[in-house]
C-alpha positions in Angstrom: 0.0 0.0 0.0 2.8 2.4 1.0 4.7 1.5 -2.1 1.6 2.2 -4.2 0.9 5.6 -2.5 4.6 6.6 -3.2 4.2 5.7 -6.9 1.0 7.9 -7.2 2.8 10.8 -5.5 5.8 10.4 -7.6 3.5 10.4 -10.9 1.7 13.4 -9.7 4.9 15.3 -9.0 6.2 14.3 -12.4 3.1 15.5 -14.2 3.2 18.6 -12.3 6.7 19.6 -12.9 6.4 19.0 -16.7 3.1 20.9 -17.3 4.0 23.6 -19.6 1.2 25.9 -18.3 2.7 26.0 -14.9 5.5 28.1 -16.2 5.6 31.6 -14.6 4.8 34.4 -17.2 7.5 36.9 -16.8 7.5 40.3 -18.6 11.2 41.3 -17.8 13.9 40.1 -20.0 16.7 39.7 -17.6 17.9 36.7 -15.5 16.0 35.9 -12.4 18.9 34.9 -10.2 22.6 35.4 -10.2 25.9 34.2 -8.7 27.4 36.7 -6.6 31.0 37.4 -7.7 33.6 39.0 -5.5 37.2 40.4 -5.2 38.3 41.2 -1.8 41.9 41.8 -2.7 42.0 45.6 -1.9 44.4 46.5 0.9 42.5 49.4 2.4 39.4 48.3 4.6 36.6 50.5 5.4 33.9 49.4 7.8 30.3 50.6 7.4 27.2 49.8 9.6 23.7 49.3 8.3 21.3 49.6 11.4 19.1 46.8 10.4 18.6 43.5 12.3 17.1 40.2 11.3 17.2 36.4 11.3 18.7 36.1 7.8 19.6 38.1 4.8 20.6 38.1 1.2 22.4 40.6 -1.1 22.7 41.3 -4.8 24.1 44.3 -6.4 22.3 47.4 -4.9 19.7 45.5 -3.0 19.4 43.9 0.4 16.7 41.3 1.5 16.1 40.9 5.3 14.1 38.2 6.9 12.7 39.3 10.2 10.7 36.3 11.3 7.2 37.9 10.7 8.2 39.6 7.5 10.5 40.2 4.6 11.9 43.5 4.0 13.6 44.6 0.7 16.0 47.5 0.8 18.0 49.6 -1.8 21.6 50.7 -0.7 23.8 53.4 -2.3 27.6 53.4 -2.4 27.9 54.5 1.3 25.5 51.6 2.1 22.7 54.0 3.0 19.5 51.9 2.9 16.1 52.7 1.9 13.1 50.2 2.4 11.2 49.7 -1.0 9.3 46.6 -0.6 7.9 44.3 2.3 6.0 41.0 2.4 4.0 40.0 5.3 1.8 37.1 3.9 3.3 34.7 1.2 4.1 31.1 0.5 7.8 32.0 1.0 7.0 33.1 4.7 4.9 30.1 5.3 7.7 27.8 4.3 10.2 29.7 6.3 8.2 29.7 9.5 7.7 25.9 9.1 11.4 25.5 8.5 10.6 23.6 5.4 13.4 24.7 3.3 17.2 24.2 3.5 19.6 27.0 3.6 20.5 27.0 0.1 16.9 26.6 -1.1 16.0 29.7 0.9 18.9 31.7 -0.6 17.7 30.8 -4.2 14.2 32.2 -3.6 15.7 35.3 -1.9 17.9 35.8 -4.9 14.9 35.3 -7.2 12.8 37.7 -5.2 15.4 40.5 -5.2 15.8 40.1 -9.1 12.0 40.3 -9.6 12.2 43.7 -7.7 15.3 44.8 -9.4 13.8 44.0 -12.8 10.6 46.0 -11.8 8.5 43.0 -12.3 4.8 44.0 -11.7 3.2 42.0 -8.9 6.5 40.6 -7.9 5.1 38.7 -4.9 2.5 36.9 -7.2 5.4 36.2 -9.6 7.5 34.6 -6.8 4.7 32.5 -5.7 4.2 31.2 -9.4 8.1 30.5 -9.6 8.0 28.6 -6.2 5.2 26.6 -7.5 6.8 26.0 -10.9 10.0 24.9 -9.2 8.1 22.8 -6.6 9.7 24.6 -3.7 8.0 22.2 -1.3 9.6 19.3 -2.8 13.1 20.8 -3.0 15.7 19.6 -0.7 18.9 21.2 -2.2 20.2 23.9 -4.4 23.6 24.3 -6.2 24.3 27.7 -7.9 26.5 28.1 -10.9 27.2 30.7 -13.4 23.8 31.4 -15.0 22.5 28.1 -13.9 21.0 26.4 -11.0 20.6 22.7 -10.1 17.5 21.8 -7.8 17.4 18.5 -6.1 14.1 16.9 -5.1 12.9 14.6 -2.5 12.7 11.8 -5.0 16.4 12.2 -5.7 15.9 13.9 -9.1 18.0 16.8 -10.0 16.9 19.5 -12.6 19.0 22.2 -14.0 17.7 25.6 -15.0 19.1 28.6 -16.8 19.0 32.1 -15.7 15.3 32.5 -17.4 14.1 29.4 -15.3 14.1 27.2 -18.4 15.0 23.5 -18.1 18.3 22.6 -19.7 20.5 19.6 -20.1 23.8 20.6 -18.6 26.5 19.5 -16.1 28.2 22.9 -15.0 30.7 23.6 -12.3 29.3 24.7 -9.0 30.9 27.0 -6.6 31.5 25.8 -3.0 30.9 28.0 0.0 34.2 28.7 1.9 35.0 30.4 5.2 38.3 31.5 3.8 38.1 33.6 0.6 41.3 33.8 -1.4 41.7 36.9 -3.6 45.2 37.1 -5.2 47.8 37.4 -2.4 45.1 38.2 0.0 43.0 35.8 2.3 39.9 36.8 4.1 38.7 34.5 6.7 35.2 34.8 8.5 35.6 33.8 12.2 32.9 33.7 15.0 33.3 37.3 16.0 35.7 38.9 13.6 37.1 38.8 10.3 40.8 38.0 9.7 42.7 39.4 6.7 46.0 38.1 5.8 48.5 39.2 3.1 51.8 38.1 1.7 51.7 34.4 2.5 50.2 35.1 6.1 53.0 37.3 7.2 50.8 40.4 7.7 47.5 40.0 9.6 44.6 42.3 10.4 41.7 41.6 12.5 38.2 43.3 12.2 36.1 42.8 15.4 32.4 43.1 14.4 30.6 41.1 17.1 28.9 37.7 16.7 28.6 36.8 13.0 25.3 35.0 12.1 25.7 35.1 8.4 28.0 36.7 5.6 27.8 37.3 1.9 30.7 38.6 -0.3 29.8 40.7 -3.3 32.1 42.6 -5.5 34.7 44.5 -3.3 32.3 44.0 -0.2 31.8 41.7 2.6 28.4 41.8 4.3 28.2 40.5 7.7 24.9 39.9 9.6 25.3 40.5 13.2 23.1 40.6 16.4 22.6 44.4 16.3 23.4 45.4 12.6 24.7 44.6 9.2 28.4 45.4 9.0 30.1 45.9 5.7 33.9 45.6 5.1 34.6 47.4 1.8 38.1 46.4 0.3 39.4 49.4 -1.7 42.7 49.6 -3.6 
């Protein structure tokens, strides 16, 4: 009986994910997620503080998403990291799955990434589009995500993996995936994120600088900046030439 039920569920899932009509209708032409690139090789380090707090965050160029437990806030930031709140979501499938803790960390980050791009691309009814995308990608079936250059691989509960391009179209590809590391090597400089500080070493570890920022909950490197979510704020280490 159990085996038969599994078969029925699997068949329903396969039919669902292959249905052409469930593809989201997106008006903008840009990609809907991106791989954050970084270069932390600058020798001069400036520290900025963004007075925002939350449970989790995500960053793309010019935009910050902050999950605060009961809502998701989206902010635009300038060159000096001054933030302006531009969007918020209080009721959504994403929040439901977040509160249920029904998604892995990398799955959450994918949908944060997509949501920020929907806003950045000025997609109308971005919240509805995000829901369509989550249903199209079967977010509640998803167990893991690997992000590459313009591609994403989604693994599902039945063990199947599917690869999508930046426009969320299924493709047949076996690209390379970037692994998350606590130590980022940029030229002759190494940046290591520790529990309460960031360690920067140069010239084969002969010169070392420490930047205490408080307990670090999460970090994201983007361009020449290292964003650090702490208990009382978001710290930004900007690596300048």
